[in-house]
N, C-alpha and C positions, 0 to 999 in steps of 0.2 A: 896255545893260548888259554888252556884250562885254568891256569893260575891267575888270570886277569880277573880282578874283582869287579863284578857287575851288580847293579841293583836288580831287584826282582823283575821289574818290567823288561830290563835289558836281557835278562836270562830267558824270559818268555819269548822275546823277539828272536833270539838266536835259535830257539827250538824250531823255528820255522825256516831253518837254514836253506832248505831246498824247495820251498813253496814257489810257485810260478809268480805270485804277486803277494806283497805284504806292505802295509802302509802304517806308519807311526805318526800319530797326531799328538803332540805334546806341548806342554807349557814351556816357557823360556827356561833354559838352563837345566832341562831334564836329562840331558846326555844323549840326545838322539843322533847328533853328528858323530859322536865317538863310537856308538854301537854300529852305525852304518859303515864307518871306516874299518872296524874290526871284521864285519861281514864281508866287505869287498876284498880285504887282504886275504882272508881265509879262502874265499872262492878262488882267488888268483893262485894261491900256493897249492891248493889241492887239485886244481885243474890246469895243468900246463898248457900254455898257448891260448888260453881263453882271452877274449877281447871284450872290453866293456866301455860304455859311455857313462861319464859322470857329468851332471849338469847342475848349475847353481843359478840363482836368480840374476846375479850380476857377475862380471868378471872378477871384481874385487872380492866378492863372497867366495867364488870358486877358489881363488888363490889363498886368501887369508883365513878361510874357515875349513872348507872341505879338504883341500890338498894339505893344509897344515895338520889336520887330524890324521891323515894317512901317514905323514912323516913322523908324527909323535908316536903312533902305534908301532910303526916299523922300528923306530929307535928303541922303544921299550923292550922289544923282543928280539933285537939284533937281527932283523930281517934285512937282507941286502936288496937294494933297489936303486934305480936311477930315475931322477926327476929332471926332465927337460922343461924349464919354466917357459921358454919362448914358444915351444910347441904344445905346452900344457899336456905333457905325456908322462905317465908314471909307469915304469917298466920293471919287470922282475927277471932274474936270471933264467927262469924256466920258459921264457917266451910270452908269459902273460902280460897284458898291457891294459892300462886304463887311460882313456882319452878324455880331456876336459873341455866343456863347452859352456857358454853363457846363454841364458834365455834371451839376452839382448840381441843375439845374432842367430836366429833359428836356421837360416840357410847354410850356416857354416858346417852343419852336420851332414849335408847331402854328399853323396858319393861313397860313404862308408858301407861296408858289408861285413858279414860273418860276425856280427855282434851278438853276444850271448847274455851280457849283463847290462842293465840300465838302472842307474841310481840318480834320483833327482832330489837335491836339497831344497827346502822351501818350495815343494811342488805346488802348493796351493796358490803361489804367486808367480809361477812360471806359465808361459803361454801354452795353449793347446797346440799351437803350430809346432813348437819344438818337441813336444811330447809325441805328436803324430809322426813327425820326421824321424825321431829316434826309434819309435816302434817299428817303422818301416825298414830300418836298418838291421833289425833282428832276424836275419835269415842267413842260411848257409853255414852256420856254425855246427861243429860236431857235438856241441853241448846244448842242453835244453835252455831255452830263454828264461830269464828271471828278472823281474822288475821290483825295485825297492823305491818307495816314495816316502819321504819324511817331511814334516812341516810343523812349524810352530807359528803362532799368530804374528802378524806384522801390522802394527797399528797405522802404517802409512799406506798399506796396499789393499787392493780389492781382489778377493779370491777369484780364481778362474772357474768358470762354470763346469768345465770338463772334470775338474778335480772333485767338486761336489757330487757330480753325477756318478763318478767312479766309486766314491765312498758309499753312496747310496746303493749302488748295484752290488757291492762286495762287502757287506757289513762284517762278514766272518773273516775278512782279510785285514782287519784294522785292529791295532793296539793303541790304547790311549794311556797317557801318563801326564801327571801334573808336575809343576816345578817342585812340589813338595815330595814327589816320589824319588827324587835324587838323594840317595843315602849319604852322599859325600858333600852335600851343601851344608853350610853352618846353620844352626838353629836360628841365629840372629838374622841371617840372610832371609830365611823363610818368613820370619815375623815381619821383616822389612817389606817383603812383597805384599803381605796381607794389608799392611798399612798404606803402602804406596798406591795400590790399585783398588782399595776399599773392598774388603771381603764381601762377596755377594753381588757386586756390581757387574755390569756387562764387561767392563774392562778386566775385572778380576777373572771372570769366566773365560775370557779370551786369552789374556796374557799368562795367567797362573795355572788355570785348570786345563788349558790347551784346547778349548773348544774352538773349532774353526767356524767362526761366525761368517755370515755371508757378505758382510761388508765391514769397513772400519767401524768399530764399536762406538766411536764418537759421533758418527754422522748418519747412521741408518735411521730411517723413519719408523721401521718396525724390525723385530727380530723373529727368528723361526719359532721361538717359544711363545710368541704372542698369538700364534694361530691356534684356534681350537680344532680338535680332531673331527668333531661331528656337529652338524647343524642342530640347534636346540629344538626348534619348532617351526611351524609355518605361520605367517601372519597375513591379514587380509589385504593390505595395501601393497601394490606392486609397482616397481619403478624400472626404468629402462635406460640403457646406455648403448651407444652405437659408435664404433670407430670404423670409418671407411678406409678401404685400401687406397693408398696413394701410388705415386709413381714407383715402380719396382717392388711394391708390397704384394703379398700373396693372398691375404685373407681380409675379408670384412668380418668384424666381430660384433655380435648382437648379444647383450647380456640383460637378463631380467633378475631383479632382486626383490626381496621383501625386507622387513625390518631386521631380520635375523641372519640374512646371508643370501648367497647366490642360489636361485632356484632353476635357472636355465642359462646355458652357455651354448651359443651356436656360432660356428665359424663356417664361412663359405668361400670357396676359391673361385677366382676368375669371374666375378660378377661384373659384366661390362655395361649392363643396362640399368638405367635409373629406376625403371619400373620393376625390375627384378628385386632390387633392394627394397623399394617401397612396399612391394607385396609381402616381403618377409616381415618388415616392420609392422605392417597392418595385421598380418597373421598373428604375430606375437602379442600385439595390443588386444586383439579379440580373444585369444586363447587365455591370457592371464589377467584380463581386465586392468591393464596398466593405467595408472593414474597420470603419470607424467614421465618425460624422458629428455635426455640431452644427447646430441650428436656432436662429434668433433667438427667444428667449423673452421679450424685453423688454416688449412691449406685450400679451402674452397671446394674440397672434394664432396662435401655433403650438401652444398647449397641447393642443387636441383632436387635432391631427395627431400630436403626439408620443405621446399616450396610445394612439392606434390603432396607431402604429408599434411600440410596445413590446409590444402584444398579438400583433403579427405577428413578434415576435423580431427586429426591425430595430434594429441598434445605433446609435441616434441619441438625443441628449439636448438639452434646451433650455438655452440660455445667456442669462442676463440681462446685458446689456451693463454695467449699473451695479453688478453684483455684485463681490465682492472678487477681486482678482487673485491668481494663484498667488504671484507675486513682489510682495507688497504693500508692500515697502520701496521698490521702484523705480517701481511704477505704482499709481495710486489706484483703478483699476477694470479689469475684464477687457476692456472695449472698447479701452482704450489698449494693454493687453498684447498682445491678439491682432493689432492693427494694427502694433505694433512688431515682432512676430514675423514678420508678412507682409513688412514692409520689409526685415528681415534676410535672409529667404529670397530676395527679389528681388535684393538686393545680392550674393548668392552664386549667381546664375544661374538662379533660378526663373522660368520663362517665363509671361508674362501677355498675353492678347490685347489688342490696341490699344483696343478699346472699353471695357475695364475700366481701362486705364491712367489715363485722365483723371480717374476717380473717386478713384483712389489718390493722384494728384498733388494733388488738392484737400484731402488730409488734412494738417493742420498740427499741430505740437506746441509746447507751452510748458512752463515749469517752474513748478510751483505753490509755495505758501508753505512746504510741507514738503520742498521739494527734489526732488519726484517729477516724472518726465516725464509730461505729460498732453496728450491730444488736445484740440484746440479743440472746442467744442460742435457737435453734429451739425447744429443749425439753421444755423450759420454755413457749414458745408459745403454744405448744401442751397441756401443763398443764393448761394454761389459758382457752383454747378453749374446751378442752376435746377431741380433735381430731387433726390430722395433717392438716396444712393449705394448702391442695393440690390445691385448686382453686386459692388462691392468688399466690402460687408458679408458677402455669401455666401462670397466667396473667403477673406476673413479667418477666417470660421468654419471653412472647410474646412482651412486651414493650421493653425488651432488644434487641430482634431481630429487632424491628422497628428502634431502635437507632443505631444498629451495623450491619445491614444487609450486608453492604459492606464486612465485615470480613467473614460472612457466605459464600457469593458468592466466595470470594477468596479461602476459605477452600474447597468449593465444586469443584472449578476448579482444585485445587491441587489434590483432591481425584480422580477426573475424569482422570487427566493426569497419576496418579499413577496406576489407574485401567487399562488404555490403555497400559501402560508400562508393567505391570504384565502379561496381556494377550499376549502381543507380545513376552515376554521372554518365556512364557510357549509354545507358538507356535514355537518359534525358537528352544527350547530344544527338541521338539518332532521330528524335522527333522534334527537334527545335533548331 
């Protein structure tokens, strides 16, 4: 296949022929599937009897894109093969075989063994489950295991967290290419891409430059580039956010911020006692001189804690995420409002630790029937992350406290007055 004309990035890709792992992140039409097909076929020809798994996001993509490219490359080089469409099995005369699967059916892969090759098309949008199942099948072969992942943006999909984590962990194993890097695309087509996706926009970054953004570019509330790398300074006023562990949750999250970012993040496991939680909050308030705070009061898990805090004159209030927003013309509920306020702070230089960033990146927005901006349901965020966004919830509560602490002070004063009145009435009733 030395005569096959490749673009520079594809040549670089093939130089890593025997790497254990290599990942291509490209724009649309950069030629990623073609070079993956060439790599797979060369592996199969050079290593008799090798067994490989090829995976696509959907069954249709597997048949119409990945297997089609395998057939095209074989035809161009007169390579003999047999393709059983019903079994999704691509075989060569030397005993090498490629077996196809769809991310729609992860369990279909179970039972295989002696796999040496794993190739996933649009890996960023395939499930971690099928990736793990496939990796578990890579045992018992006489050949060294090799994994190839390729992906271009998908404007309808949400990327899988495992793919982001793998890319972060292995930056030296990644090659990037834009749609403009394909030598064989017409100049008019490339100009059309610039016009269609608006050069410099997030959609352009995603679709043309091949950046794997953490969400659909049309609906994310923030992007990775919105986060600053270091906190700028410290400020005097401190604010607090608390997310209590609910049923099946592992952590209580306590966050303290100032005007410029997070200054303290504390997670505690298996706190069963209200007074344990209250003591932690009291300690944070004393240590940082916290002005005001909010706790998630949605499921009622914080109610007892808030009651005890009020008796200790700690300025914290419960906030039901489903309650009415302050700006109820713009937002249908306070959960959306507080996250959009957090997004605005981040875009203006508010510093957030990296471990919380992924939870914020998982938040998406839509426009409802009333023309209001609305976050997607929390259950969908949990599905994306694989866990509840407890840290980002606590941070959003802290930012909301920063922006609305006057309301907390007012509510605290009313609570104090009510408490005094109640104690007076009890005293009065005792002696009358």
